[in-house]
PDB file of N, CA, C and O in Angstrom:
ATOM      1  N   GLN A   1      23.116  -6.749  59.749  1.00  0.00           N
ATOM      2  CA  GLN A   1      22.765  -8.019  59.743  1.00  0.00           C
ATOM      3  C   GLN A   1      20.916  -8.635  59.254  1.00  0.00           C
ATOM      4  O   GLN A   1      20.406  -9.721  58.979  1.00  0.00           O
ATOM      5  N   GLY A   2      20.471  -7.292  59.365  1.00  0.00           N
ATOM      6  CA  GLY A   2      19.086  -7.433  58.974  1.00  0.00           C
ATOM      7  C   GLY A   2      19.097  -7.570  57.890  1.00  0.00           C
ATOM      8  O   GLY A   2      18.489  -8.551  57.462  1.00  0.00           O
ATOM      9  N   LYS A   3      19.769  -6.691  56.942  1.00  0.00           N
ATOM     10  CA  LYS A   3      19.715  -6.667  55.808  1.00  0.00           C
ATOM     11  C   LYS A   3      20.406  -7.649  54.705  1.00  0.00           C
ATOM     12  O   LYS A   3      20.461  -7.605  53.476  1.00  0.00           O
ATOM     13  N   ILE A   4      20.916  -8.570  55.700  1.00  0.00           N
ATOM     14  CA  ILE A   4      21.556  -9.940  55.030  1.00  0.00           C
ATOM     15  C   ILE A   4      20.057 -10.757  55.039  1.00  0.00           C
ATOM     16  O   ILE A   4      19.633 -11.078  53.929  1.00  0.00           O
ATOM     17  N   LYS A   5      19.519 -10.988  55.816  1.00  0.00           N
ATOM     18  CA  LYS A   5      18.277 -11.825  56.215  1.00  0.00           C
ATOM     19  C   LYS A   5      17.389 -11.701  55.140  1.00  0.00           C
ATOM     20  O   LYS A   5      17.255 -12.550  54.258  1.00  0.00           O
ATOM     21  N   THR A   6      16.708 -10.507  55.225  1.00  0.00           N
ATOM     22  CA  THR A   6      16.121  -9.630  54.071  1.00  0.00           C
ATOM     23  C   THR A   6      16.463 -10.365  52.942  1.00  0.00           C
ATOM     24  O   THR A   6      15.708 -11.238  52.515  1.00  0.00           O
ATOM     25  N   ARG A   7      17.588 -10.084  52.385  1.00  0.00           N
ATOM     26  CA  ARG A   7      17.838 -10.814  50.983  1.00  0.00           C
ATOM     27  C   ARG A   7      17.967 -12.179  51.266  1.00  0.00           C
ATOM     28  O   ARG A   7      17.723 -12.798  50.230  1.00  0.00           O
ATOM     29  N   ILE A   8      18.224 -12.899  52.148  1.00  0.00           N
ATOM     30  CA  ILE A   8      17.836 -14.127  52.089  1.00  0.00           C
ATOM     31  C   ILE A   8      16.316 -14.609  51.790  1.00  0.00           C
ATOM     32  O   ILE A   8      15.692 -15.167  50.888  1.00  0.00           O
ATOM     33  N   VAL A   9      16.128 -14.162  52.847  1.00  0.00           N
ATOM     34  CA  VAL A   9      14.176 -13.880  52.521  1.00  0.00           C
ATOM     35  C   VAL A   9      13.421 -13.859  51.167  1.00  0.00           C
ATOM     36  O   VAL A   9      12.477 -14.537  50.762  1.00  0.00           O
ATOM     37  N   GLY A  10      14.086 -12.939  50.641  1.00  0.00           N
ATOM     38  CA  GLY A  10      13.964 -12.277  49.169  1.00  0.00           C
ATOM     39  C   GLY A  10      14.372 -13.163  47.805  1.00  0.00           C
ATOM     40  O   GLY A  10      13.973 -13.095  46.643  1.00  0.00           O
ATOM     41  N   GLY A  11      15.441 -14.107  48.539  1.00  0.00           N
ATOM     42  CA  GLY A  11      16.256 -15.233  47.504  1.00  0.00           C
ATOM     43  C   GLY A  11      15.179 -16.252  47.425  1.00  0.00           C
ATOM     44  O   GLY A  11      14.734 -16.666  46.355  1.00  0.00           O
ATOM     45  N   CYS A  12      14.654 -16.760  48.953  1.00  0.00           N
ATOM     46  CA  CYS A  12      13.485 -17.715  48.910  1.00  0.00           C
ATOM     47  C   CYS A  12      12.284 -17.567  48.011  1.00  0.00           C
ATOM     48  O   CYS A  12      12.015 -18.323  47.077  1.00  0.00           O
ATOM     49  N   ARG A  13      11.546 -16.444  48.414  1.00  0.00           N
ATOM     50  CA  ARG A  13      10.511 -16.034  47.518  1.00  0.00           C
ATOM     51  C   ARG A  13      10.784 -16.122  46.349  1.00  0.00           C
ATOM     52  O   ARG A  13      10.113 -16.953  45.738  1.00  0.00           O
ATOM     53  N   MET A  14      11.529 -15.572  45.781  1.00  0.00           N
ATOM     54  CA  MET A  14      12.143 -15.796  44.453  1.00  0.00           C
ATOM     55  C   MET A  14      12.181 -17.214  43.634  1.00  0.00           C
ATOM     56  O   MET A  14      11.728 -17.598  42.557  1.00  0.00           O
ATOM     57  N   LYS A  15      12.940 -17.787  44.674  1.00  0.00           N
ATOM     58  CA  LYS A  15      12.780 -19.257  44.464  1.00  0.00           C
ATOM     59  C   LYS A  15      11.253 -19.856  43.927  1.00  0.00           C
ATOM     60  O   LYS A  15      10.898 -20.101  42.774  1.00  0.00           O
ATOM     61  N   GLU A  16      10.585 -19.977  45.059  1.00  0.00           N
ATOM     62  CA  GLU A  16       9.216 -20.359  45.397  1.00  0.00           C
ATOM     63  C   GLU A  16       8.476 -19.844  43.867  1.00  0.00           C
ATOM     64  O   GLU A  16       7.947 -20.769  43.251  1.00  0.00           O
ATOM     65  N   LYS A  17       8.387 -18.278  43.126  1.00  0.00           N
ATOM     66  CA  LYS A  17       7.953 -17.507  42.591  1.00  0.00           C
ATOM     67  C   LYS A  17       8.314 -18.487  41.124  1.00  0.00           C
ATOM     68  O   LYS A  17       7.410 -18.950  40.429  1.00  0.00           O
ATOM     69  N   ILE A  18       9.622 -18.666  40.859  1.00  0.00           N
ATOM     70  CA  ILE A  18      10.043 -19.284  40.009  1.00  0.00           C
ATOM     71  C   ILE A  18       9.762 -20.845  39.854  1.00  0.00           C
ATOM     72  O   ILE A  18       9.656 -21.515  38.827  1.00  0.00           O
ATOM     73  N   LEU A  19       9.692 -21.148  40.955  1.00  0.00           N
ATOM     74  CA  LEU A  19       9.211 -22.948  41.074  1.00  0.00           C
ATOM     75  C   LEU A  19       7.949 -22.929  40.406  1.00  0.00           C
ATOM     76  O   LEU A  19       7.761 -23.643  39.420  1.00  0.00           O
ATOM     77  N   GLU A  20       7.033 -22.141  40.880  1.00  0.00           N
ATOM     78  CA  GLU A  20       5.471 -21.901  40.525  1.00  0.00           C
ATOM     79  C   GLU A  20       5.264 -21.641  38.940  1.00  0.00           C
ATOM     80  O   GLU A  20       4.447 -22.136  38.163  1.00  0.00           O
ATOM     81  N   PHE A  21       6.453 -20.540  38.702  1.00  0.00           N
ATOM     82  CA  PHE A  21       6.091 -20.536  37.209  1.00  0.00           C
ATOM     83  C   PHE A  21       6.549 -21.739  36.351  1.00  0.00           C
ATOM     84  O   PHE A  21       6.295 -21.772  35.147  1.00  0.00           O
ATOM     85  N   ILE A  22       7.426 -23.021  37.165  1.00  0.00           N
ATOM     86  CA  ILE A  22       7.532 -23.874  36.227  1.00  0.00           C
ATOM     87  C   ILE A  22       6.509 -24.916  36.190  1.00  0.00           C
ATOM     88  O   ILE A  22       6.112 -25.579  35.232  1.00  0.00           O
ATOM     89  N   ARG A  23       6.106 -24.936  37.601  1.00  0.00           N
ATOM     90  CA  ARG A  23       4.840 -25.695  38.007  1.00  0.00           C
ATOM     91  C   ARG A  23       3.613 -25.531  36.989  1.00  0.00           C
ATOM     92  O   ARG A  23       2.649 -26.263  36.762  1.00  0.00           O
ATOM     93  N   GLU A  24       3.961 -24.448  36.525  1.00  0.00           N
ATOM     94  CA  GLU A  24       2.379 -24.035  35.772  1.00  0.00           C
ATOM     95  C   GLU A  24       2.747 -24.185  34.291  1.00  0.00           C
ATOM     96  O   GLU A  24       1.824 -24.139  33.478  1.00  0.00           O
ATOM     97  N   ILE A  25       4.204 -24.387  33.792  1.00  0.00           N
ATOM     98  CA  ILE A  25       4.441 -24.799  32.511  1.00  0.00           C
ATOM     99  C   ILE A  25       4.085 -26.119  32.549  1.00  0.00           C
ATOM    100  O   ILE A  25       3.074 -26.567  32.008  1.00  0.00           O
ATOM    101  N   ASN A  26       4.990 -26.842  33.254  1.00  0.00           N
ATOM    102  CA  ASN A  26       5.062 -28.317  33.360  1.00  0.00           C
ATOM    103  C   ASN A  26       4.115 -28.963  34.788  1.00  0.00           C
ATOM    104  O   ASN A  26       4.720 -29.352  35.787  1.00  0.00           O
ATOM    105  N   PRO A  27       2.688 -28.999  34.710  1.00  0.00           N
ATOM    106  CA  PRO A  27       2.258 -29.468  35.687  1.00  0.00           C
ATOM    107  C   PRO A  27       1.926 -30.730  36.586  1.00  0.00           C
ATOM    108  O   PRO A  27       1.254 -30.794  37.615  1.00  0.00           O
ATOM    109  N   TYR A  28       2.818 -32.028  35.661  1.00  0.00           N
ATOM    110  CA  TYR A  28       2.447 -32.928  35.493  1.00  0.00           C
ATOM    111  C   TYR A  28       3.862 -33.689  36.428  1.00  0.00           C
ATOM    112  O   TYR A  28       3.822 -34.779  36.999  1.00  0.00           O
ATOM    113  N   GLU A  29       4.791 -32.947  36.372  1.00  0.00           N
ATOM    114  CA  GLU A  29       5.918 -33.059  36.987  1.00  0.00           C
ATOM    115  C   GLU A  29       6.247 -32.741  38.572  1.00  0.00           C
ATOM    116  O   GLU A  29       5.851 -31.687  39.067  1.00  0.00           O
ATOM    117  N   GLU A  30       7.016 -33.736  39.367  1.00  0.00           N
ATOM    118  CA  GLU A  30       7.329 -32.981  40.933  1.00  0.00           C
ATOM    119  C   GLU A  30       8.548 -32.065  40.539  1.00  0.00           C
ATOM    120  O   GLU A  30       9.475 -32.316  39.769  1.00  0.00           O
ATOM    121  N   ILE A  31       8.304 -30.992  41.242  1.00  0.00           N
ATOM    122  CA  ILE A  31       9.608 -30.275  40.955  1.00  0.00           C
ATOM    123  C   ILE A  31       9.603 -29.315  42.200  1.00  0.00           C
ATOM    124  O   ILE A  31       8.671 -28.736  42.758  1.00  0.00           O
ATOM    125  N   ASN A  32      11.258 -29.345  42.504  1.00  0.00           N
ATOM    126  CA  ASN A  32      11.643 -28.585  43.810  1.00  0.00           C
ATOM    127  C   ASN A  32      13.057 -28.081  42.947  1.00  0.00           C
ATOM    128  O   ASN A  32      13.487 -28.270  41.810  1.00  0.00           O
ATOM    129  N   ALA A  33      13.424 -27.482  43.921  1.00  0.00           N
ATOM    130  CA  ALA A  33      14.556 -26.337  43.690  1.00  0.00           C
ATOM    131  C   ALA A  33      15.544 -27.230  43.057  1.00  0.00           C
ATOM    132  O   ALA A  33      15.777 -26.849  41.910  1.00  0.00           O
ATOM    133  N   ASP A  34      16.241 -28.335  43.410  1.00  0.00           N
ATOM    134  CA  ASP A  34      17.097 -28.869  42.759  1.00  0.00           C
ATOM    135  C   ASP A  34      16.835 -30.070  41.319  1.00  0.00           C
ATOM    136  O   ASP A  34      17.794 -30.606  40.764  1.00  0.00           O
ATOM    137  N   THR A  35      15.456 -30.307  40.925  1.00  0.00           N
ATOM    138  CA  THR A  35      15.107 -30.683  40.250  1.00  0.00           C
ATOM    139  C   THR A  35      16.090 -30.281  38.506  1.00  0.00           C
ATOM    140  O   THR A  35      16.089 -29.109  38.130  1.00  0.00           O
ATOM    141  N   SER A  36      16.659 -31.117  37.839  1.00  0.00           N
ATOM    142  CA  SER A  36      17.458 -30.816  36.746  1.00  0.00           C
ATOM    143  C   SER A  36      16.239 -30.616  35.373  1.00  0.00           C
ATOM    144  O   SER A  36      15.492 -31.458  34.874  1.00  0.00           O
ATOM    145  N   LEU A  37      16.385 -29.450  35.116  1.00  0.00           N
ATOM    146  CA  LEU A  37      15.078 -28.995  34.443  1.00  0.00           C
ATOM    147  C   LEU A  37      14.925 -29.662  33.239  1.00  0.00           C
ATOM    148  O   LEU A  37      13.971 -30.347  32.869  1.00  0.00           O
ATOM    149  N   MET A  38      16.461 -29.266  32.383  1.00  0.00           N
ATOM    150  CA  MET A  38      16.618 -29.256  31.206  1.00  0.00           C
ATOM    151  C   MET A  38      17.159 -30.820  30.746  1.00  0.00           C
ATOM    152  O   MET A  38      16.559 -31.406  29.844  1.00  0.00           O
ATOM    153  N   SER A  39      18.315 -31.444  31.418  1.00  0.00           N
ATOM    154  CA  SER A  39      18.324 -32.866  31.687  1.00  0.00           C
ATOM    155  C   SER A  39      17.204 -33.662  31.832  1.00  0.00           C
ATOM    156  O   SER A  39      17.344 -34.762  31.297  1.00  0.00           O
ATOM    157  N   GLU A  40      16.087 -33.471  32.400  1.00  0.00           N
ATOM    158  CA  GLU A  40      14.836 -34.118  32.687  1.00  0.00           C
ATOM    159  C   GLU A  40      14.026 -33.973  31.647  1.00  0.00           C
ATOM    160  O   GLU A  40      13.076 -34.742  31.502  1.00  0.00           O
ATOM    161  N   GLY A  41      14.196 -33.301  31.060  1.00  0.00           N
ATOM    162  CA  GLY A  41      13.241 -32.513  29.766  1.00  0.00           C
ATOM    163  C   GLY A  41      11.990 -31.816  30.208  1.00  0.00           C
ATOM    164  O   GLY A  41      10.962 -31.875  29.534  1.00  0.00           O
ATOM    165  N   ILE A  42      12.088 -31.008  31.590  1.00  0.00           N
ATOM    166  CA  ILE A  42      11.007 -30.125  32.449  1.00  0.00           C
ATOM    167  C   ILE A  42      10.838 -29.143  31.331  1.00  0.00           C
ATOM    168  O   ILE A  42       9.702 -28.852  30.956  1.00  0.00           O
ATOM    169  N   LEU A  43      12.058 -28.534  30.691  1.00  0.00           N
ATOM    170  CA  LEU A  43      12.086 -27.435  30.354  1.00  0.00           C
ATOM    171  C   LEU A  43      12.686 -28.076  28.550  1.00  0.00           C
ATOM    172  O   LEU A  43      13.546 -28.931  28.337  1.00  0.00           O
ATOM    173  N   ASP A  44      12.067 -27.484  27.772  1.00  0.00           N
ATOM    174  CA  ASP A  44      12.670 -27.299  26.359  1.00  0.00           C
ATOM    175  C   ASP A  44      13.018 -26.084  26.045  1.00  0.00           C
ATOM    176  O   ASP A  44      13.076 -25.142  26.834  1.00  0.00           O
ATOM    177  N   SER A  45      13.307 -26.052  24.676  1.00  0.00           N
ATOM    178  CA  SER A  45      13.469 -24.572  24.020  1.00  0.00           C
ATOM    179  C   SER A  45      12.319 -23.691  24.135  1.00  0.00           C
ATOM    180  O   SER A  45      12.510 -22.540  24.528  1.00  0.00           O
ATOM    181  N   LEU A  46      10.995 -24.140  23.801  1.00  0.00           N
ATOM    182  CA  LEU A  46       9.811 -23.433  23.863  1.00  0.00           C
ATOM    183  C   LEU A  46       9.539 -23.091  25.412  1.00  0.00           C
ATOM    184  O   LEU A  46       9.370 -21.939  25.814  1.00  0.00           O
ATOM    185  N   THR A  47       9.519 -24.161  26.179  1.00  0.00           N
ATOM    186  CA  THR A  47       8.995 -23.799  27.604  1.00  0.00           C
ATOM    187  C   THR A  47       9.954 -22.961  27.940  1.00  0.00           C
ATOM    188  O   THR A  47       9.371 -21.954  28.343  1.00  0.00           O
ATOM    189  N   LEU A  48      11.049 -22.807  28.002  1.00  0.00           N
ATOM    190  CA  LEU A  48      12.302 -21.921  28.269  1.00  0.00           C
ATOM    191  C   LEU A  48      11.784 -20.290  28.224  1.00  0.00           C
ATOM    192  O   LEU A  48      11.684 -19.353  29.016  1.00  0.00           O
ATOM    193  N   VAL A  49      11.530 -20.557  26.831  1.00  0.00           N
ATOM    194  CA  VAL A  49      10.987 -19.286  26.473  1.00  0.00           C
ATOM    195  C   VAL A  49       9.927 -18.432  27.118  1.00  0.00           C
ATOM    196  O   VAL A  49      10.016 -17.218  27.297  1.00  0.00           O
ATOM    197  N   ILE A  50       8.778 -19.308  27.489  1.00  0.00           N
ATOM    198  CA  ILE A  50       7.952 -18.902  28.418  1.00  0.00           C
ATOM    199  C   ILE A  50       8.346 -18.648  29.802  1.00  0.00           C
ATOM    200  O   ILE A  50       7.894 -17.732  30.489  1.00  0.00           O
ATOM    201  N   LEU A  51       9.358 -19.652  30.238  1.00  0.00           N
ATOM    202  CA  LEU A  51       9.817 -19.284  31.840  1.00  0.00           C
ATOM    203  C   LEU A  51      10.113 -17.860  31.789  1.00  0.00           C
ATOM    204  O   LEU A  51       9.674 -17.010  32.564  1.00  0.00           O
ATOM    205  N   ILE A  52      10.938 -17.668  30.754  1.00  0.00           N
ATOM    206  CA  ILE A  52      12.052 -16.496  30.465  1.00  0.00           C
ATOM    207  C   ILE A  52      11.089 -14.845  30.509  1.00  0.00           C
ATOM    208  O   ILE A  52      11.385 -13.805  31.097  1.00  0.00           O
ATOM    209  N   ASP A  53       9.876 -15.173  29.631  1.00  0.00           N
ATOM    210  CA  ASP A  53       9.298 -14.193  29.812  1.00  0.00           C
ATOM    211  C   ASP A  53       8.620 -14.254  30.582  1.00  0.00           C
ATOM    212  O   ASP A  53       8.138 -13.139  30.382  1.00  0.00           O
ATOM    213  N   GLU A  54       7.918 -14.721  31.638  1.00  0.00           N
ATOM    214  CA  GLU A  54       7.533 -14.947  32.944  1.00  0.00           C
ATOM    215  C   GLU A  54       8.412 -14.284  33.957  1.00  0.00           C
ATOM    216  O   GLU A  54       8.006 -13.302  34.578  1.00  0.00           O
ATOM    217  N   MET A  55       9.579 -14.777  34.140  1.00  0.00           N
ATOM    218  CA  MET A  55      10.459 -14.043  34.994  1.00  0.00           C
ATOM    219  C   MET A  55      10.877 -12.697  34.509  1.00  0.00           C
ATOM    220  O   MET A  55      11.302 -12.061  35.473  1.00  0.00           O
ATOM    221  N   GLU A  56      10.925 -12.054  33.487  1.00  0.00           N
ATOM    222  CA  GLU A  56      11.347 -11.121  33.225  1.00  0.00           C
ATOM    223  C   GLU A  56      10.354  -9.778  33.130  1.00  0.00           C
ATOM    224  O   GLU A  56      10.773  -8.627  33.003  1.00  0.00           O
ATOM    225  N   SER A  57       8.903 -10.182  33.221  1.00  0.00           N
ATOM    226  CA  SER A  57       7.737  -9.606  33.937  1.00  0.00           C
ATOM    227  C   SER A  57       7.661  -9.175  34.986  1.00  0.00           C
ATOM    228  O   SER A  57       7.510  -8.024  35.396  1.00  0.00           O
ATOM    229  N   ALA A  58       7.825 -10.618  35.722  1.00  0.00           N
ATOM    230  CA  ALA A  58       7.868 -10.512  37.332  1.00  0.00           C
ATOM    231  C   ALA A  58       8.755  -9.677  37.941  1.00  0.00           C
ATOM    232  O   ALA A  58       8.462  -8.660  38.569  1.00  0.00           O
ATOM    233  N   PHE A  59      10.063 -10.209  37.707  1.00  0.00           N
ATOM    234  CA  PHE A  59      11.283  -9.429  38.146  1.00  0.00           C
ATOM    235  C   PHE A  59      11.680  -8.561  37.676  1.00  0.00           C
ATOM    236  O   PHE A  59      12.739  -8.129  38.132  1.00  0.00           O
ATOM    237  N   GLY A  60      11.131  -7.950  36.681  1.00  0.00           N
ATOM    238  CA  GLY A  60      12.139  -6.832  36.215  1.00  0.00           C
ATOM    239  C   GLY A  60      12.909  -6.660  35.765  1.00  0.00           C
ATOM    240  O   GLY A  60      13.467  -5.564  35.710  1.00  0.00           O
ATOM    241  N   VAL A  61      13.326  -7.850  35.161  1.00  0.00           N
ATOM    242  CA  VAL A  61      14.701  -7.996  34.654  1.00  0.00           C
ATOM    243  C   VAL A  61      14.726  -8.184  32.958  1.00  0.00           C
ATOM    244  O   VAL A  61      13.685  -8.509  32.386  1.00  0.00           O
ATOM    245  N   GLN A  62      15.967  -7.961  32.209  1.00  0.00           N
ATOM    246  CA  GLN A  62      16.136  -8.555  31.259  1.00  0.00           C
ATOM    247  C   GLN A  62      17.317  -9.461  31.366  1.00  0.00           C
ATOM    248  O   GLN A  62      18.390  -9.191  31.905  1.00  0.00           O
ATOM    249  N   ILE A  63      16.902 -10.807  30.655  1.00  0.00           N
ATOM    250  CA  ILE A  63      17.840 -11.381  30.689  1.00  0.00           C
ATOM    251  C   ILE A  63      18.689 -11.511  29.259  1.00  0.00           C
ATOM    252  O   ILE A  63      18.239 -11.845  28.163  1.00  0.00           O
ATOM    253  N   PRO A  64      20.260 -11.089  29.660  1.00  0.00           N
ATOM    254  CA  PRO A  64      20.889 -11.140  27.786  1.00  0.00           C
ATOM    255  C   PRO A  64      20.989 -12.463  27.321  1.00  0.00           C
ATOM    256  O   PRO A  64      20.994 -13.544  27.909  1.00  0.00           O
ATOM    257  N   GLU A  65      21.093 -12.035  25.734  1.00  0.00           N
ATOM    258  CA  GLU A  65      21.347 -13.348  25.068  1.00  0.00           C
ATOM    259  C   GLU A  65      22.174 -14.459  25.257  1.00  0.00           C
ATOM    260  O   GLU A  65      21.968 -15.664  25.110  1.00  0.00           O
ATOM    261  N   SER A  66      23.707 -13.448  25.813  1.00  0.00           N
ATOM    262  CA  SER A  66      24.511 -14.687  26.325  1.00  0.00           C
ATOM    263  C   SER A  66      24.263 -15.410  27.577  1.00  0.00           C
ATOM    264  O   SER A  66      25.229 -16.061  27.975  1.00  0.00           O
ATOM    265  N   MET A  67      23.139 -15.456  28.334  1.00  0.00           N
ATOM    266  CA  MET A  67      22.861 -15.860  29.329  1.00  0.00           C
ATOM    267  C   MET A  67      21.659 -17.101  29.016  1.00  0.00           C
ATOM    268  O   MET A  67      21.200 -17.907  29.826  1.00  0.00           O
ATOM    269  N   LEU A  68      21.293 -16.927  27.375  1.00  0.00           N
ATOM    270  CA  LEU A  68      20.249 -17.960  27.180  1.00  0.00           C
ATOM    271  C   LEU A  68      20.857 -19.265  27.265  1.00  0.00           C
ATOM    272  O   LEU A  68      20.554 -20.149  26.462  1.00  0.00           O
ATOM    273  N   GLN A  69      21.562 -19.411  28.041  1.00  0.00           N
ATOM    274  CA  GLN A  69      22.276 -20.863  27.701  1.00  0.00           C
ATOM    275  C   GLN A  69      21.362 -22.125  28.914  1.00  0.00           C
ATOM    276  O   GLN A  69      20.715 -21.945  29.946  1.00  0.00           O
ATOM    277  N   PRO A  70      21.666 -23.122  28.283  1.00  0.00           N
ATOM    278  CA  PRO A  70      20.657 -24.375  29.087  1.00  0.00           C
ATOM    279  C   PRO A  70      21.610 -24.517  30.528  1.00  0.00           C
ATOM    280  O   PRO A  70      20.867 -24.839  31.455  1.00  0.00           O
ATOM    281  N   GLU A  71      22.640 -24.408  30.844  1.00  0.00           N
ATOM    282  CA  GLU A  71      23.318 -24.172  31.971  1.00  0.00           C
ATOM    283  C   GLU A  71      22.867 -23.206  32.810  1.00  0.00           C
ATOM    284  O   GLU A  71      23.457 -23.264  33.889  1.00  0.00           O
ATOM    285  N   TYR A  72      21.956 -22.233  32.741  1.00  0.00           N
ATOM    286  CA  TYR A  72      22.086 -21.691  33.637  1.00  0.00           C
ATOM    287  C   TYR A  72      20.283 -21.618  34.095  1.00  0.00           C
ATOM    288  O   TYR A  72      19.673 -20.689  34.626  1.00  0.00           O
ATOM    289  N   PHE A  73      19.868 -22.743  33.724  1.00  0.00           N
ATOM    290  CA  PHE A  73      18.407 -22.876  33.653  1.00  0.00           C
ATOM    291  C   PHE A  73      18.523 -24.388  33.990  1.00  0.00           C
ATOM    292  O   PHE A  73      17.701 -25.159  33.494  1.00  0.00           O
ATOM    293  N   GLU A  74      19.535 -24.867  34.834  1.00  0.00           N
ATOM    294  CA  GLU A  74      19.498 -26.744  34.868  1.00  0.00           C
ATOM    295  C   GLU A  74      18.648 -26.919  36.310  1.00  0.00           C
ATOM    296  O   GLU A  74      18.371 -28.038  36.744  1.00  0.00           O
ATOM    297  N   ASN A  75      18.317 -25.835  36.910  1.00  0.00           N
ATOM    298  CA  ASN A  75      17.326 -25.855  38.316  1.00  0.00           C
ATOM    299  C   ASN A  75      16.901 -24.633  38.674  1.00  0.00           C
ATOM    300  O   ASN A  75      17.287 -23.680  37.998  1.00  0.00           O
ATOM    301  N   ALA A  76      15.905 -24.383  39.957  1.00  0.00           N
ATOM    302  CA  ALA A  76      15.307 -23.493  39.841  1.00  0.00           C
ATOM    303  C   ALA A  76      16.450 -22.470  41.363  1.00  0.00           C
ATOM    304  O   ALA A  76      16.342 -21.365  41.896  1.00  0.00           O
ATOM    305  N   ASN A  77      17.302 -23.497  41.490  1.00  0.00           N
ATOM    306  CA  ASN A  77      18.457 -22.376  42.304  1.00  0.00           C
ATOM    307  C   ASN A  77      19.390 -21.954  41.499  1.00  0.00           C
ATOM    308  O   ASN A  77      20.318 -21.445  42.128  1.00  0.00           O
ATOM    309  N   GLN A  78      19.542 -21.953  40.277  1.00  0.00           N
ATOM    310  CA  GLN A  78      20.790 -21.672  39.725  1.00  0.00           C
ATOM    311  C   GLN A  78      19.862 -20.675  38.725  1.00  0.00           C
ATOM    312  O   GLN A  78      20.343 -19.581  38.429  1.00  0.00           O
ATOM    313  N   ILE A  79      18.584 -21.035  38.224  1.00  0.00           N
ATOM    314  CA  ILE A  79      17.617 -19.558  37.765  1.00  0.00           C
ATOM    315  C   ILE A  79      17.507 -18.685  39.150  1.00  0.00           C
ATOM    316  O   ILE A  79      17.690 -17.474  39.021  1.00  0.00           O
ATOM    317  N   ALA A  80      17.270 -19.111  40.259  1.00  0.00           N
ATOM    318  CA  ALA A  80      17.256 -17.978  41.339  1.00  0.00           C
ATOM    319  C   ALA A  80      18.524 -16.791  41.326  1.00  0.00           C
ATOM    320  O   ALA A  80      18.465 -15.561  41.328  1.00  0.00           O
ATOM    321  N   GLU A  81      19.444 -17.545  41.314  1.00  0.00           N
ATOM    322  CA  GLU A  81      21.250 -17.103  41.190  1.00  0.00           C
ATOM    323  C   GLU A  81      21.274 -16.280  40.102  1.00  0.00           C
ATOM    324  O   GLU A  81      21.730 -15.149  40.266  1.00  0.00           O
ATOM    325  N   LEU A  82      20.777 -16.692  38.749  1.00  0.00           N
ATOM    326  CA  LEU A  82      20.989 -15.762  37.917  1.00  0.00           C
ATOM    327  C   LEU A  82      20.226 -14.461  37.859  1.00  0.00           C
ATOM    328  O   LEU A  82      20.722 -13.385  37.527  1.00  0.00           O
ATOM    329  N   ILE A  83      18.973 -14.664  38.212  1.00  0.00           N
ATOM    330  CA  ILE A  83      18.081 -13.365  38.542  1.00  0.00           C
ATOM    331  C   ILE A  83      18.291 -12.484  39.528  1.00  0.00           C
ATOM    332  O   ILE A  83      17.860 -11.332  39.572  1.00  0.00           O
ATOM    333  N   ALA A  84      19.210 -13.245  40.621  1.00  0.00           N
ATOM    334  CA  ALA A  84      19.212 -12.188  41.870  1.00  0.00           C
ATOM    335  C   ALA A  84      20.828 -11.464  41.329  1.00  0.00           C
ATOM    336  O   ALA A  84      21.356 -10.458  41.802  1.00  0.00           O
ATOM    337  N   GLY A  85      21.360 -12.357  40.196  1.00  0.00           N
ATOM    338  CA  GLY A  85      22.960 -11.460  39.774  1.00  0.00           C
ATOM    339  C   GLY A  85      22.130 -10.105  39.073  1.00  0.00           C
ATOM    340  O   GLY A  85      22.327  -8.968  39.503  1.00  0.00           O
ATOM    341  N   LEU A  86      21.104 -10.413  37.844  1.00  0.00           N
ATOM    342  CA  LEU A  86      20.605  -9.545  37.191  1.00  0.00           C
ATOM    343  C   LEU A  86      20.274  -8.370  38.468  1.00  0.00           C
ATOM    344  O   LEU A  86      20.803  -7.268  38.613  1.00  0.00           O
ATOM    345  N   LEU A  87      19.581  -8.801  39.023  1.00  0.00           N
ATOM    346  CA  LEU A  87      18.824  -7.427  40.107  1.00  0.00           C
ATOM    347  C   LEU A  87      19.746  -6.681  40.659  1.00  0.00           C
ATOM    348  O   LEU A  87      19.568  -5.471  40.800  1.00  0.00           O
ATOM    349  N   GLU A  88      20.871  -7.301  41.053  1.00  0.00           N
ATOM    350  CA  GLU A  88      22.093  -6.665  41.907  1.00  0.00           C
ATOM    351  C   GLU A  88      22.532  -5.618  40.846  1.00  0.00           C
ATOM    352  O   GLU A  88      22.373  -4.412  41.033  1.00  0.00           O
ATOM    353  N   LYS A  89      23.067  -6.111  39.777  1.00  0.00           N
ATOM    354  CA  LYS A  89      23.586  -5.344  38.551  1.00  0.00           C
ATOM    355  C   LYS A  89      22.986  -4.199  38.503  1.00  0.00           C
ATOM    356  O   LYS A  89      23.492  -3.133  38.854  1.00  0.00           O
ATOM    357  N   GLN A  90      21.662  -4.384  37.982  1.00  0.00           N
ATOM    358  CA  GLN A  90      20.460  -3.219  37.679  1.00  0.00           C
ATOM    359  C   GLN A  90      20.546  -2.527  38.804  1.00  0.00           C
ATOM    360  O   GLN A  90      20.668  -1.344  38.488  1.00  0.00           O
ATOM    361  N   ASN A  91      20.544  -2.683  40.232  1.00  0.00           N
ATOM    362  CA  ASN A  91      20.456  -1.862  41.118  1.00  0.00           C
ATOM    363  C   ASN A  91      21.848  -1.170  41.709  1.00  0.00           C
ATOM    364  O   ASN A  91      21.852  -0.336  42.614  1.00  0.00           O
ATOM    365  N   SER A  92      22.830  -1.589  41.141  1.00  0.00           N
ATOM    366  CA  SER A  92      24.043  -0.757  41.640  1.00  0.00           C
ATOM    367  C   SER A  92      24.436   0.333  40.798  1.00  0.00           C
ATOM    368  O   SER A  92      25.388   1.046  41.115  1.00  0.00           O
TER     369      SER A  92
END
């Protein structure tokens, strides 16, 4: 049970870090974990590249080209799931 709790806490920290990156890229918008980043224009193709670079460096993952689709980056929750899945694959 302790292992599951640690994972959840890690996921929350990851989500906060992702939100921090997004807020640095676009500091003029109110952003939370459910904010529609792509459809609301908070992220575009250029800012998405910047975000991906930040996340790959911070979390030590490589996001495959096949996953560089807007649906994977619609909100911070989806981005955190993507990163967590990549980390899990990497560590197994």
